[in-house]
C-alpha positions in Angstrom: 66.6 47.2 106.1 67.3 46.9 102.4 70.8 47.2 101.0 71.8 50.9 101.2 73.2 52.9 98.4 76.9 53.7 98.7 77.6 55.1 102.2 74.2 56.7 102.7 71.3 55.7 104.9 69.1 55.3 101.9 68.4 52.2 99.7 68.8 52.1 96.0 65.0 52.3 95.7 65.0 55.5 97.7 67.7 57.0 95.4 65.8 56.1 92.3 62.6 57.6 93.6 64.5 60.9 94.4 66.0 61.0 90.9 62.7 60.3 89.1 60.9 62.8 91.3 63.2 65.6 90.4 63.2 64.8 86.7 59.4 65.0 86.8 59.4 68.2 88.7 61.9 69.8 86.3 59.9 68.7 83.3 56.6 70.1 84.8 58.2 73.4 85.6 59.8 73.9 82.2 56.8 72.6 80.2 54.3 74.8 82.1 56.3 78.0 81.5 57.0 77.4 77.8 54.6 80.2 76.7 55.5 82.7 79.3 59.3 83.0 79.2 59.9 85.7 76.7 58.1 88.6 78.2 58.7 90.5 81.4 55.2 90.0 82.6 55.3 86.3 81.8 58.7 85.7 83.4 58.2 87.8 86.6 54.4 87.5 87.1 53.5 84.2 85.3 51.5 86.2 82.8 49.1 87.0 85.6 47.1 84.0 84.4 47.2 81.5 87.3 44.1 80.0 88.9 43.4 80.0 92.7 44.5 76.5 93.5 48.2 76.6 92.2 48.6 80.1 93.6 47.3 79.0 97.0 49.4 75.9 97.0 52.4 78.0 96.0 51.8 80.4 98.9 51.8 77.4 101.3 54.8 75.6 99.7 56.8 78.9 99.7 56.1 79.3 103.3 56.5 75.7 104.5 60.1 75.2 103.3 62.7 73.1 104.9 63.1 75.6 107.7 59.5 74.7 108.8 60.1 71.0 108.5 63.3 71.3 110.6 62.4 74.4 112.7 58.8 73.7 113.6 59.4 70.1 114.5 62.5 71.2 116.4 60.7 73.9 118.4 57.9 71.3 119.1 60.6 69.0 120.5 62.1 71.8 122.6 59.1 73.5 124.0 55.8 71.9 123.0 53.0 73.4 120.9 53.6 77.1 121.7 55.3 77.6 118.3 52.0 76.6 116.7 50.7 80.0 117.5 52.7 81.3 114.5 50.8 79.0 112.2 47.3 79.7 113.6 48.0 83.4 113.6 48.9 83.2 109.9 45.3 82.0 109.2 44.0 85.4 110.3 46.7 87.4 108.5 46.1 85.5 105.2 42.5 86.8 105.3 43.9 90.3 106.0 46.1 89.9 102.9 43.2 88.7 100.7 40.6 91.3 101.8 42.6 94.4 102.6 46.0 94.4 100.9 45.5 92.7 97.6 42.6 94.9 96.4 44.9 98.0 96.8 47.9 96.3 95.1 45.9 95.0 92.2 44.1 98.3 91.6 47.4 100.1 91.8 48.8 97.8 89.1 52.1 97.1 90.8 54.6 94.3 90.3 56.8 94.7 93.4 56.4 96.1 96.9 59.1 98.8 96.4 57.2 99.9 93.3 54.1 100.4 95.3 56.0 102.7 97.7 57.3 104.6 94.6 53.8 105.2 93.3 52.4 106.0 96.8 55.1 108.5 97.9 57.0 109.5 94.8 60.8 109.9 94.5 63.1 107.0 94.2 64.9 106.9 97.6 62.2 105.0 99.5 61.8 102.5 96.7 65.5 102.0 96.4 65.9 101.7 100.2 63.1 99.2 100.4 64.5 97.1 97.6 68.0 97.0 99.1 66.6 96.1 102.6 64.5 93.3 101.1 67.5 91.8 99.4 69.6 91.9 102.5 66.8 90.2 104.5 66.4 87.5 101.9 70.1 86.7 101.7 70.9 86.7 105.4 67.8 85.2 106.8 65.7 83.3 104.3 68.4 81.8 102.2 70.8 81.1 105.0 68.2 79.5 107.2 66.9 77.3 104.4 70.4 76.2 103.5 71.3 75.4 107.1 68.1 73.4 107.5 68.8 71.5 104.3 72.4 70.9 105.4 71.2 69.2 108.6 69.1 66.7 106.7 71.8 66.1 104.1 74.4 65.3 106.8 72.1 62.9 108.5 70.6 61.1 105.5 73.0 61.1 102.7 76.4 61.5 104.4 77.5 63.5 101.3 80.0 66.3 101.3 78.2 69.3 102.7 79.4 71.8 100.0 78.8 69.5 97.1 75.3 68.7 98.3 74.4 72.3 98.8 75.9 73.4 95.5 73.8 70.7 93.8 70.6 71.9 95.4 71.4 75.5 94.5 72.1 74.5 91.0 68.7 72.7 90.6 66.9 75.7 92.2 68.6 78.1 89.9 67.8 76.0 86.8 64.1 76.0 87.8 64.0 79.8 88.3 66.2 80.9 85.4 64.6 78.7 82.8 60.9 79.3 83.6 60.4 82.3 85.8 57.4 82.6 88.1 55.2 80.2 86.1 57.7 77.4 86.6 58.0 78.3 90.3 54.3 78.3 90.9 53.6 75.0 89.1 56.6 73.2 90.8 55.3 74.7 94.1 51.9 73.3 93.3 53.3 69.8 92.6 55.7 69.8 95.5 53.1 71.1 98.0 51.1 67.9 97.7 54.2 65.7 97.7 55.2 67.4 101.0 51.8 66.9 102.5 51.6 63.2 101.5 55.0 62.5 103.0 54.2 64.5 106.2 50.9 62.8 106.6 52.5 59.3 106.3 55.2 60.2 108.9 52.6 61.7 111.3 50.5 58.5 111.2 53.6 56.3 111.8 54.8 58.6 114.6 51.5 58.4 116.5 51.4 54.6 116.0 54.9 54.3 117.4 54.3 56.4 120.5 50.8 54.9 121.2 48.5 57.7 120.1 47.7 61.3 121.0 47.1 60.7 124.7 50.3 58.7 125.0 52.2 61.7 123.5 50.7 64.1 126.0 51.5 61.7 128.9 55.1 60.8 127.8 56.4 64.1 126.7 57.2 65.6 130.1 59.1 62.4 130.9 61.4 62.8 127.9 64.5 63.7 129.9 68.0 62.8 128.7 70.0 60.4 130.9 72.8 62.9 131.4 70.3 65.2 133.1 68.8 62.5 135.2 72.3 61.4 136.4 73.1 65.0 137.4 70.9 66.2 140.2 72.4 69.8 140.1 70.9 70.8 136.8 67.5 71.2 135.2 68.8 71.4 131.7 67.0 69.1 129.3 63.7 69.1 131.3 60.6 69.7 129.1 58.5 72.8 129.9 55.5 72.3 132.2 53.3 74.3 129.8 54.2 72.3 126.8 50.5 71.8 125.7 49.6 75.5 125.9 49.8 78.0 123.0 50.0 81.0 125.4 52.7 81.1 128.0 53.1 83.6 130.8 54.1 87.2 130.0 57.7 86.6 131.2 58.3 83.3 129.3 61.6 83.2 127.6 60.3 81.5 124.4 56.9 82.8 123.3 55.1 85.0 125.9 51.4 85.3 125.6 51.2 89.1 125.1 53.9 88.7 122.5 51.3 87.5 120.0 50.8 91.2 119.2 54.4 91.5 118.1 54.0 88.2 116.3 51.1 89.6 114.3 53.1 92.6 113.3 55.8 90.4 111.9 53.2 88.2 110.2 51.6 91.2 108.5 54.9 92.1 106.9 55.6 88.5 105.9 52.3 87.7 104.3 51.1 91.2 103.2 54.2 93.1 102.1 56.9 90.6 101.5 57.7 90.2 97.8 58.0 86.4 97.9 54.4 85.8 99.0 52.7 88.8 97.5 54.2 88.2 94.1 52.4 84.8 94.0 49.0 86.3 94.9 49.4 89.0 92.2 50.1 86.3 89.6 46.5 85.1 89.8 44.2 85.8 86.8 41.8 88.0 88.7 41.1 89.4 92.2 38.6 86.5 92.7 41.3 84.0 92.2 43.8 86.0 94.4 41.4 86.1 97.3 40.4 82.5 96.9 44.1 81.5 96.9 44.7 83.2 100.3 41.6 81.4 101.8 42.8 78.1 100.4 46.3 78.7 101.9 44.7 79.6 105.2 43.1 76.2 105.4 46.4 74.5 104.5 47.9 76.4 107.5 45.8 74.2 109.8 48.1 71.3 109.0 51.6 72.2 110.4 50.5 71.9 114.0 49.5 68.3 113.4 52.0 67.3 110.7 55.2 69.0 112.1 54.9 70.1 115.7 53.3 67.0 117.1 55.7 64.7 115.4 58.5 66.9 116.7 57.3 66.2 120.3 57.0 62.5 119.5 60.6 62.5 118.3 61.8 63.9 121.6 60.0 61.0 123.4 61.5 58.4 121.1 65.0 59.8 121.0 65.4 61.7 124.3 69.2 61.3 124.5 69.9 62.7 121.0 67.0 65.0 120.1 66.6 66.1 123.8 70.3 66.2 124.6 71.5 69.0 127.0 75.2 68.1 127.5 77.3 70.2 125.1 79.7 67.3 124.4 76.8 64.9 123.6 75.1 67.5 121.4 78.3 68.2 119.5 78.7 64.5 118.7 75.1 64.2 117.6 74.5 67.3 115.4 77.6 69.5 115.6 76.0 72.1 117.9 76.6 72.7 121.6 73.3 74.4 122.1 71.0 71.5 121.4 69.9 69.0 118.7 66.1 69.5 118.6 66.5 70.5 115.0 67.3 66.8 114.0 63.9 65.7 115.4 62.1 65.4 112.1 64.9 63.8 110.2 65.4 61.2 113.0 61.8 60.2 112.5 62.2 59.9 108.8 65.3 57.7 108.9 64.0 55.5 111.7 60.2 55.1 111.0 59.7 55.2 107.3 60.1 52.1 105.2 62.1 51.8 102.0 60.5 53.8 99.2 58.6 56.1 101.5 61.9 57.2 102.9 63.0 58.3 99.4 59.7 60.0 98.9 60.1 62.0 102.1 63.7 62.8 101.2 62.4 64.2 97.9 59.7 66.1 99.9 62.3 67.6 102.2 64.7 68.6 99.5 61.8 69.9 97.3 60.7 72.1 100.3 64.2 73.5 100.3 64.2 74.0 96.5 60.7 75.5 96.6 61.8 78.1 99.1 65.0 78.9 97.3 63.2 79.3 93.9 60.7 81.6 95.5 63.4 83.8 97.0 65.5 83.7 93.8 62.6 84.7 91.6 61.3 87.5 93.9 64.8 88.8 94.5 65.5 89.0 90.7 62.2 90.8 90.3 63.1 93.4 92.9 66.6 93.9 91.5 65.6 94.1 87.8 62.5 96.3 88.3 63.5 98.5 91.2 67.3 98.7 91.2 68.4 98.1 87.7 65.8 100.4 86.2 67.0 103.1 88.6 70.4 103.2 86.7 69.0 102.2 83.3 66.2 104.6 82.3 65.6 103.0 78.9 65.7 99.3 79.1 64.3 96.6 76.8 62.0 93.7 77.8 64.7 91.1 77.1 67.4 93.1 78.9 65.2 93.1 82.1 64.8 89.3 81.9 68.5 88.7 81.3 69.5 91.0 84.2 67.1 89.2 86.4 68.5 85.8 85.5 72.1 86.9 86.0 71.3 88.3 89.4 70.0 84.9 90.4 73.5 83.5 89.7 74.9 86.3 91.9 72.6 85.2 94.7 73.8 81.6 94.3 77.4 82.8 94.8 76.5 84.8 97.9 74.6 81.8 99.3 77.6 79.5 98.8 79.9 82.1 100.5 77.4 82.2 103.4 77.6 78.5 104.0 80.5 78.7 106.6 78.4 81.2 108.6 75.5 78.7 108.5 77.7 75.9 109.9 78.8 77.9 113.0 75.3 79.4 113.7 73.4 78.3 116.8 71.5 75.4 115.3 69.6 74.6 118.4 67.4 77.7 118.0 66.9 77.9 114.2 63.3 78.8 114.1 63.6 81.2 117.0 66.6 82.8 115.3 64.5 83.6 112.3 61.8 85.1 114.4 64.4 87.2 116.3 65.8 88.6 113.1 62.2 89.3 111.9 61.4 91.2 115.1 64.3 93.5 114.5 63.8 94.2 110.8 60.1 93.8 109.9 58.0 96.0 112.2 59.2 99.3 110.6 58.2 98.1 107.2 54.9 96.8 108.5 54.1 100.2 110.0 54.9 102.1 106.8 52.7 99.8 104.7 49.7 99.9 107.0 49.9 103.7 107.2 50.3 103.9 103.4 47.1 102.0 102.9 44.9 103.6 105.5 46.2 107.1 106.1 46.4 109.4 103.1 48.2 112.1 105.1 51.4 110.0 105.2 54.0 111.6 102.9 57.4 110.6 101.5 59.4 112.4 104.2 57.5 110.8 107.0 57.7 107.4 105.5 61.4 107.5 104.6 62.8 108.9 107.8 60.6 106.8 110.0 61.6 103.7 108.1 65.3 104.6 108.4 65.0 105.4 112.1 63.1 102.2 112.8 65.6 100.1 110.9 68.5 101.7 112.8 66.9 100.9 116.1 66.4 97.3 115.0 70.0 97.1 113.8 71.4 98.3 117.1 69.3 95.7 119.0 70.5 93.0 116.5 74.2 93.9 117.1 73.8 93.9 120.9 71.9 90.6 120.8 74.4 88.6 118.8 77.6 90.3 120.1 77.0 88.4 123.3 76.6 84.7 122.7 74.4 82.9 125.3 76.3 79.9 126.7 74.6 76.4 126.7 72.5 75.7 129.8 74.7 72.8 130.9 77.7 75.0 131.4 75.9 76.9 134.1 77.4 80.3 133.0 75.7 83.6 133.4 73.9 85.3 130.5 76.4 88.0 129.2 73.7 90.1 127.5 72.8 93.4 129.1 69.5 93.6 130.9 67.9 95.9 128.2 68.3 92.9 125.8 68.0 90.0 128.2 64.8 91.2 129.8 63.2 92.7 126.7 61.8 89.8 124.7 62.1 90.1 120.9 58.4 89.9 120.4 57.9 92.9 122.8 60.7 94.7 120.9 58.7 94.1 117.7 55.8 96.0 119.3 58.2 98.8 120.3 59.8 99.0 116.8 56.3 99.2 115.3 55.1 101.9 117.6 58.4 103.8 117.3 58.2 103.9 113.5 54.5 104.8 113.6 55.1 107.7 115.9 57.9 109.2 113.8 56.0 108.7 110.5 52.9 110.5 111.8 54.8 113.4 113.4 57.1 114.1 110.5 54.2 113.8 108.0 52.1 116.3 110.0 55.0 118.7 110.1 55.5 118.6 106.3 53.4 119.2 103.2 50.7 116.6 102.4 50.4 114.7 99.2 47.8 115.9 96.6 44.8 113.6 97.0 44.7 113.2 93.2 48.0 111.4 93.4 46.5 108.7 95.8 43.8 107.4 93.4 43.8 103.6 93.7 46.8 103.6 96.1 44.9 103.6 99.4 42.1 101.4 100.9 39.7 104.3 100.6 40.4 105.1 96.9 40.8 101.5 95.6 37.5 101.7 93.6 38.1 105.1 92.2 37.7 105.6 88.4 39.4 109.0 88.4 42.8 109.3 86.6 45.8 109.3 88.9 48.2 112.2 88.7 51.9 111.5 88.8 53.1 112.4 92.2 56.6 113.4 91.0 55.1 115.9 88.6 53.0 117.6 91.3 56.0 117.9 93.6 58.6 119.0 91.1 59.3 122.7 91.0 60.5 122.3 87.4 57.2 121.2 86.0 56.0 123.5 83.3 52.6 124.2 81.9 51.9 124.2 78.1 48.6 125.4 76.7 47.0 125.0 80.1 48.1 121.4 80.5 50.9 119.9 82.5 53.7 118.6 80.4 54.4 115.0 81.2 57.9 113.8 81.8 58.3 110.7 79.7 61.0 109.3 82.0 58.9 109.4 85.1 57.7 105.9 84.9 60.7 104.2 86.5 59.4 100.7 86.2 59.9 99.5 82.6 56.7 97.4 82.9 54.6 100.6 83.1 56.2 102.8 80.4 54.2 104.2 77.6 55.0 105.9 74.3 55.8 109.6 74.7 53.4 110.3 71.8 50.4 109.0 73.8 48.2 110.9 76.2 46.8 107.7 77.6 46.3 107.8 81.4 49.0 105.4 82.7 46.9 104.1 85.5 43.4 104.1 84.0 43.5 103.5 80.2 40.2 103.3 78.3 38.8 102.4 74.9 38.7 106.0 73.8 42.4 106.3 74.2 43.0 103.5 71.7 40.2 104.7 69.4 42.2 108.0 69.1 45.3 106.0 68.2 43.5 104.1 65.6 42.3 107.3 63.9 45.5 109.1 64.1 46.8 108.1 60.7 50.3 107.0 59.8 51.9 107.9 63.2 49.3 105.7 64.9 50.1 102.8 62.5 53.7 103.0 63.4 52.8 103.4 67.1 50.7 100.2 67.2 53.9 98.1 67.3 55.1 99.7 70.4 51.9 100.8 72.1 51.7 101.0 75.9 51.1 97.6 77.4 52.2 95.5 80.3 54.3 93.5 77.9 56.6 96.0 76.2 56.2 95.3 72.5 58.8 96.9 70.4 58.9 97.4 66.6 59.9 94.3 64.7 63.4 94.7 63.2 65.8 92.2 61.7 67.7 90.3 64.4 71.4 89.4 64.0 72.3 85.7 64.0 74.3 85.9 67.2 71.2 87.4 69.0 69.0 84.7 67.6 71.4 82.1 69.1 71.2 83.8 72.5 67.5 84.1 72.4 67.2 80.4 71.7 69.6 79.5 74.5 67.6 81.7 76.9 64.2 80.2 75.7 63.0 83.6 74.3 60.2 83.5 71.8 59.9 85.9 68.8 58.0 89.0 69.6 55.1 90.1 67.5 52.9 93.1 67.4 49.7 92.8 69.4 46.4 94.5 68.8 46.3 97.5 71.2 42.6 97.3 71.9 42.9 93.7 73.1 46.0 94.6 75.2 44.1 97.4 76.8 41.1 95.2 77.6 43.4 92.6 79.2 45.2 95.3 81.2 42.0 96.9 82.5 40.6 93.5 83.5 43.9 92.6 85.1 43.7 95.5 87.4 40.0 95.3 88.2 38.9 94.3 91.7 35.3 93.8 90.8 34.1 90.5 92.1 31.9 87.8 90.7 28.9 87.5 93.1 29.2 83.7 93.2 32.9 83.8 93.9 32.4 86.5 96.6 29.7 84.5 98.4 31.8 81.3 98.3 35.0 82.9 99.6 33.1 84.8 102.3 31.5 81.6 103.6 34.8 79.8 103.5 36.5 82.7 105.2 34.0 82.6 108.1 34.6 78.9 108.4 38.4 79.5 108.5 38.0 82.1 111.3 35.9 79.7 113.3 38.5 76.9 113.0 41.3 79.3 113.9 39.5 80.6 117.0 38.6 77.1 118.1 42.3 76.0 117.9 43.4 79.1 119.8 40.8 78.5 122.6 41.3 74.7 122.7 45.1 74.8 123.0 45.3 78.1 124.9 
């Protein structure tokens, strides 16, 4: 091995490759976003001008973060290929996202998922509740899991101080997101996606060569038993599962029972179809054609994790059975600092042992970039939710620049919370990292999934039914979560009884997901039927059945407000109703907020002096304000924050862009191509399901 750098397991060449790589990624991110940083739409939604390939790659890279490198390989080492059902199932759900959910979101003209609920149901409580719940889930599952997975790799490879390493990673991720917004995130995702795939393919090839091929892996895996278990005839701890090459296990399996795929699908629908991190990327595409093509492209990329991550994880257990496959708590503690098992070090063990100098550095860059990709995705989406759904709740009149600054400051707040959460990550049960995330998902995601599905397909669902059902469902999940983690399951080798009550121990988390979904569905339907329905005119372009409607949409808050007055036979509009600053319009305008047309702006053009003054602040997705002299101190702040000078934009062009942006009309050639590719994706997914069943 070449001379190592300092006290790490990496050579000087590896360190140079890592440094150059991150310099290039940072440059690409900042350069690509140079034109989109000074407007709210540009910062939060990449100007909605991204093509299908970077959007699809960003979807994949945001999903396959460090937790998947560590977690999927670790689960493969622990139990075989069953965890691959999550990846294959996602291929189906991605098509559901592209064909069912995105048309409604795009035609509704929304930026965030809580905003959709606000338009669909009215009021602010369900939007605010959804925003707060989303931020809690992000901080305590996504960020914590990614940081813990990254910490494992850093401890093994670099031998750096844990806190210093994580702070450095958080700093880089924050710089990416703060400086460039979603454009920088998507383009860095695009670049890092292919870096990750290149490194993973190289490691997969070397792993199969080392073990002797696919057949040798299948033959040797059940023999990968640690010596401590072989020397103790009284325990079965550390033995591989007998059904290690099957995706579907028995109904009473303790890891992933076969019927549990229903609950898994419920969780996946929330993750892919109503989670801000993923949906925000799809909405950043320049048209619906590109959005749908991006989901299909991402679906094809989801074929890879089974081969690039899970199979190498199984090979790692074969090669390092006494470390990766350890069962003795003392041995495991010495290897990875966790008594419950060390399967999560499976992938990093392969990297440090099999890859040559240079490639090892490339893979390190790939792993760390996966962590940064995931963090930048979460930071950007969290800042979007906070700025557009929470901050605007307290600040009725807010400028474009203020929204961007608030979003960026909130990213710094998330960084602080993440650092404070590091001690909790260190004492978490590292042996079940990927399963831990799925358990949390099964407690929190089914109620949200139920509400979104009903909102899209059942117009009778109203605000009371959605809100109370969501609250009840989340409370049930919270109770299960508290009971689940109040009683810690002892390591297998200690031969102690499971202290959890039977209602938890014998009720698998994927089955609980089904229960939580049905529970929420029931309450939502019953409460909605017992209360007043929503006026159908308020649901235009907000449900699957009305997505193509050309009718103007009524403001739901106006129709339900008892204080609404009528002047000259017309409803008086409340100029403060449009809570999202991205959707505000001038109070002088009678333009339909949700369906503007050319006549509206022709009226403005012929309205005389008032219209001339109005042109500088006309309703648009980029809030353009009247140009006024800017103080020197503000100019300095704008330059430091990379803001560009604003200028008046021609209203007719802005309206045209806005209408095209929200159109779900498809180009016939694009539609045919994506349909053929979608059928091909379904065939491949079904084949994998059947072949490995």
